C-alpha positions, 0 to 999 in steps of 0.5 A: 241796556240794549234800548239805551245803546240803540238810542244813544247818541254814543253809539259806535263811530261809523255805525247807525244808531240802530237798524230796521229791526232795532239791533243795537250797534254793538250787538251787530258788530258782535255778531259779525265778529262771531260770524267770522269765527264760524265762517273759518270753522265752517271752512275747515269742515267744508274742506272734507265735504265732497264737492266743497273742497275746492271752494273751501280752499279759495280765498274769493268766498272769504272776501265776499263773506268779510265784506257782507259781514262789515255790511251786516255790522253796519260800520261805515253806514254814516259815510254817505254823501251828507256826512261831514268829511271827518266823520266820513273818513272815520267811518270808512277807516273803521270799516276797513279795519273791521274787514281786516279783523274779520278775515283774521278771525276766520283764520282763527276759527279755521285754525281752532277747528282744524286742530280740534279735528286732529289735523295739524295747522299753524297760525302765525303772523308770518303766514302768507294768508294771514299777511294777505288778509291785511290788504284783502280786509281793508278792500272788503271794508271799503267795498262794504262802504262803497256798496251803500253809497248814493253815488252810482260810481262808488257802487259800481267800483264796489261791484267791480272790486268784488268781481275782480277778486272772484274772477282774478282767482278763478283765472289763476285756478284755471291756469295753475291748479285745475289739473289737481282740483278740477275746473268746475269750481273755478269756472263757477267763481268766474261766472259769479264774478261776471254776474256781480259786475252785471248786477253792479252795472245795473245798480249804478244807474248812471252811465258813468257808474256802469263804465266804473263797474266794468272798468274796475272789474276788468282791470281788477281781474287782470291785476288779481290774476297777475298777482296770483300767477306771479306768486305761484311762479315765484 
């Protein structure tokens, strides 16, 4: 069965027919889905660990995990420059949908672990973070596809968008909740975001790609921070 999946042309749309390690596409996706649930479980337990409580309560790390899991799943791998237009759009759409599914599964894992630990937690389709997982997941999937692009502009945009989520939330944390959570976590998150932009500029390899990485990082950070602050004041 595994050898058939890894070599068959009927592999999942938007995925490669196998990885360098020979892992079938279906197995890669399954591992990504499982990883999402485990990430949610780890978040619940992480909130009880001194020094990890604040980062476990932040959304930026979840976004990064979702993007990395889409990358690991290989969905959207066929969206390179040489792919046909219809196949490319299908690959991107699948990756974006997977990003949403992964973030929602993180919520499921967090909800299950929290209740099993004896704390009351509810999971509802009207929950703010469950709703926000839709646009965040779509972006995470798009970032995963763009990060693999052969075009430096798209790689730069992927780095800039990732940095924007981290920096924007970090700024919001310093402005609105640092008094109760401390500022160390938010400062570290901002520094990591800046590092992502720098790495993205290096990997873009072209002047235009570097400008895109920096521009998306700056404009995106301001936008994310503005949305967070606006929600906090609403």
